[in-house]
C-alpha positions as CSV (number, residue, x, y, z in Angstrom):
1,M,23.8,-6.3,43.9
2,T,26.1,-7.0,41.1
3,L,23.6,-9.4,39.6
4,I,20.9,-6.7,39.7
5,K,23.2,-4.3,37.9
6,H,24.0,-6.9,35.3
7,F,20.3,-7.4,34.5
8,A,19.8,-3.6,34.5
9,V,22.5,-3.2,31.9
10,L,21.1,-6.0,29.8
11,S,17.6,-4.4,30.0
12,L,18.9,-1.0,28.9
13,A,20.8,-2.6,26.0
14,A,17.7,-4.4,24.9
15,V,15.6,-1.3,24.9
16,A,18.3,0.6,23.0
17,S,18.5,-2.1,20.3
18,V,14.8,-1.8,19.5
19,A,14.1,0.8,16.9
20,S,10.9,2.7,17.4
21,A,8.9,3.3,14.3
22,A,8.2,7.0,13.4
23,T,4.7,7.4,11.9
24,Q,4.6,9.7,8.9
25,P,1.5,11.9,8.5
26,L,-0.3,11.4,5.2
27,N,-2.5,13.5,3.0
28,T,-5.9,11.9,2.3
29,I,-5.5,8.8,0.1
30,T,-8.1,8.7,-2.6
31,D,-7.3,5.2,-4.0
32,S,-5.9,2.1,-2.4
33,Y,-6.5,-1.2,-4.1
34,V,-5.2,-4.5,-5.4
35,T,-6.1,-5.5,-8.9
36,L,-6.6,-9.3,-9.4
37,S,-6.6,-11.1,-12.7
38,T,-10.1,-12.6,-12.9
39,S,-8.9,-14.8,-15.8
40,V,-6.1,-16.3,-13.8
41,L,-8.4,-17.0,-10.8
42,S,-11.0,-18.6,-13.1
43,A,-8.4,-20.7,-14.9
44,N,-7.4,-22.1,-11.5
45,S,-10.9,-22.6,-10.2
46,F,-10.7,-20.0,-7.5
47,T,-12.9,-17.0,-6.6
48,A,-12.1,-14.0,-4.6
49,S,-14.1,-12.0,-2.0
50,A,-13.5,-9.2,0.4
51,L,-12.9,-9.5,4.2
52,G,-13.6,-6.9,6.8
53,G,-13.9,-3.3,5.5
54,S,-12.5,-4.1,2.1
55,T,-14.7,-4.2,-1.0
56,Y,-14.3,-6.4,-4.1
57,N,-15.6,-6.0,-7.6
58,S,-15.7,-9.4,-9.3
59,S,-16.1,-7.9,-12.7
60,T,-12.9,-5.8,-12.6
61,G,-11.0,-7.8,-10.0
62,K,-10.4,-4.6,-7.9
63,L,-10.1,-5.1,-4.2
64,T,-10.1,-1.9,-2.2
65,D,-8.2,-1.9,1.1
66,A,-7.6,1.3,3.2
67,V,-4.1,2.3,4.3
68,A,-3.9,2.7,8.1
69,S,-0.5,4.2,8.5
70,A,3.0,4.7,7.1
71,S,6.2,4.6,9.2
72,T,10.0,4.4,9.1
73,T,12.4,3.0,11.7
74,T,15.4,5.2,10.7
75,N,15.8,8.7,9.3
76,P,16.1,8.5,6.4
77,G,14.7,5.0,6.0
78,A,12.6,2.7,3.9
79,L,8.8,3.1,4.3
80,T,6.5,0.5,5.8
81,V,2.8,0.9,4.9
82,A,0.2,-0.8,7.1
83,Y,-3.3,-1.5,5.7
84,N,-6.5,-2.0,7.7
85,S,-5.7,-4.8,10.2
86,T,-8.9,-6.7,9.9
87,S,-9.6,-6.2,6.2
88,G,-8.2,-8.2,3.3
89,L,-8.9,-10.9,0.7
90,S,-10.4,-14.4,0.7
91,L,-9.6,-16.9,-2.0
92,S,-11.8,-20.0,-2.3
93,G,-11.4,-22.9,-4.7
94,S,-10.5,-26.5,-5.2
95,L,-7.2,-28.3,-5.4
96,S,-7.5,-31.8,-6.8
97,G,-11.0,-31.9,-5.7
98,L,-10.1,-30.7,-2.2
99,G,-11.8,-27.5,-1.0
100,V,-9.4,-24.8,0.1
101,T,-9.9,-21.3,1.5
102,V,-7.1,-18.9,2.0
103,N,-7.8,-15.8,4.0
104,M,-5.3,-12.9,3.9
105,T,-5.7,-9.9,6.3
106,G,-3.7,-7.2,7.8
107,F,-1.6,-6.5,4.8
108,S,1.6,-4.4,5.0
109,Y,4.2,-3.4,2.5
110,D,8.0,-3.1,3.3
111,A,9.7,-1.0,0.8
112,A,13.2,-2.1,2.0
113,S,12.5,-5.7,0.7
114,N,9.7,-4.9,-1.8
115,T,7.7,-7.5,0.2
116,L,4.0,-7.6,0.8
117,F,3.2,-9.2,4.2
118,G,-0.1,-10.4,5.7
119,N,-1.8,-12.7,8.2
120,L,-2.7,-16.0,6.4
121,A,-5.2,-18.6,7.4
122,V,-5.2,-21.7,5.1
123,N,-8.2,-23.9,5.7
124,T,-8.8,-27.4,4.1
125,L,-10.7,-30.5,5.0
126,L,-7.3,-32.1,5.9
127,G,-6.3,-29.4,8.4
128,N,-5.8,-25.7,9.0
129,A,-2.7,-23.5,9.2
130,T,-2.2,-19.9,10.4
131,Y,0.8,-17.7,9.6
132,T,1.2,-14.3,11.3
133,N,2.9,-11.4,9.4
134,Q,3.8,-13.8,6.7
135,A,5.9,-12.6,3.7
136,I,3.5,-13.4,0.7
137,L,4.7,-11.7,-2.5
138,V,7.8,-9.8,-3.6
139,A,7.3,-6.9,-6.1
140,G,9.7,-7.0,-9.0
141,T,8.7,-3.4,-9.9
142,E,8.2,-0.7,-7.3
143,V,7.4,2.9,-8.5
144,G,6.5,5.3,-5.7
145,T,7.2,8.3,-3.5
146,L,6.2,9.9,-0.2
147,G,6.2,13.6,-1.0
148,S,9.5,14.2,-2.8
149,N,11.2,11.1,-1.2
150,S,11.6,7.7,-2.7
151,L,10.0,4.9,-0.7
152,D,13.4,3.5,0.1
153,S,14.8,6.7,1.6
154,V,12.1,8.6,3.4
155,T,13.1,11.6,5.6
156,T,11.0,12.0,8.8
157,S,8.6,14.9,8.6
158,A,5.9,16.4,10.8
159,S,4.0,17.7,7.7
160,A,1.5,15.5,5.8
161,R,2.7,14.3,2.4
162,D,1.3,12.6,-0.7
163,L,1.8,8.8,-0.8
164,N,1.8,7.3,-4.3
165,Y,3.0,3.9,-5.4
166,T,2.4,1.1,-7.8
167,L,3.7,-2.5,-7.3
168,S,3.8,-5.1,-10.0
169,N,5.6,-8.2,-11.4
170,F,5.3,-10.3,-8.3
171,T,6.9,-13.5,-7.3
172,M,6.1,-15.8,-4.4
173,A,8.1,-15.0,-1.2
174,A,10.6,-17.8,-0.6
175,D,9.5,-18.2,3.0
176,L,5.8,-18.8,1.9
177,N,7.0,-21.4,-0.5
178,T,8.6,-23.2,2.4
179,K,5.6,-22.8,4.7
180,L,3.2,-24.2,2.2
181,G,5.3,-27.3,1.5
182,T,3.5,-29.7,-0.8
183,L,0.8,-27.0,-1.4
184,A,3.3,-24.5,-2.8
185,S,3.2,-25.9,-6.4
186,R,-0.6,-25.8,-6.2
187,F,-0.4,-22.0,-5.6
188,A,2.3,-21.2,-8.2
189,W,-0.4,-19.1,-10.0
190,L,-0.9,-16.7,-7.1
191,P,1.8,-14.1,-8.2
192,T,0.3,-13.8,-11.7
193,A,-3.1,-13.5,-10.2
194,V,-2.1,-10.2,-8.6
195,S,-1.7,-7.6,-11.4
196,N,-0.8,-4.7,-9.2
197,V,-1.1,-2.9,-5.9
198,V,-1.8,0.8,-6.1
199,V,-1.9,3.6,-3.5
200,Y,-2.7,7.1,-4.8
201,T,-3.2,10.5,-3.3
202,K,-5.0,12.9,-5.6
203,P,-3.4,16.3,-5.4
204,T,-5.8,19.0,-4.2
205,A,-6.4,21.9,-6.5
206,A,-4.5,25.1,-5.5
207,I,-6.8,27.9,-4.3
208,P,-5.7,31.3,-5.8
209,E,-4.5,33.9,-3.3
210,P,-6.4,37.2,-3.0
211,S,-3.5,38.9,-4.7
212,T,-3.9,36.6,-7.7
213,Y,-7.6,37.6,-8.0
214,A,-6.6,41.3,-7.9
215,L,-4.0,40.9,-10.7
216,M,-6.6,39.0,-12.8
217,G,-9.0,41.9,-12.2
218,L,-6.5,44.5,-13.3
219,G,-5.7,42.5,-16.3
220,L,-9.3,42.4,-17.4
221,V,-9.7,46.1,-16.8
222,G,-6.6,46.7,-18.9
223,I,-7.9,44.6,-21.8
224,A,-11.3,46.4,-21.7
225,A,-9.5,49.8,-21.8
226,I,-7.4,48.8,-24.8
227,S,-10.5,47.5,-26.6
228,R,-12.4,50.8,-26.0
229,R,-9.4,52.8,-27.3
230,R,-9.3,50.8,-30.5
231,Q,-13.0,51.2,-31.0
232,A,-12.7,55.0,-30.5
233,A,-9.8,55.2,-33.0
234,N,-11.7,53.3,-35.7
235,S,-14.8,55.4,-35.3
């Protein structure tokens, strides 16, 4: 019996230690994309293409990828933004004559560490490697808000809010450098190939209240009356 109670206490402690993520409702996001430097890709003999529901414009280097959700684990707390789980980016090229394809899907952004995560699949003729929820890039510059809150200190709300942010000046995540091993130096160009990550909610135009229309109408009537009086005085 004592042993059962011991396991019960441990189970309750484990449950209590796991922070549940609070999903934050969002207003409709009008733009969500990653801008790639086509010149950097070309200089390193790599091409990009879209995966899943993403789209890619090879002329502008713009990869669109929809945001799926935004959440926090504390109140207030740093925001975590999850993108479409099956969409993403594929980079294909050659390293020292060896064909390489790197597929990146299921992106997420953690504002606490300024880190972009994703599921990576690196495929070469010499072998394949898969990394789940891998730290990829760290943003040196983060500018953004959720409603009136900064991304690093979001207060939980039941009301939908605008999500806007721009990430830039990337460096390679230290853990990815370690995982890639001898290939890390071959991908040193990756941070400079990502110009920015942008999420943007276009504000909806305010609809005038009926009282506003009434005041506008009275104003027009007043202007017309003054105009008529001036005309009568001058005649």
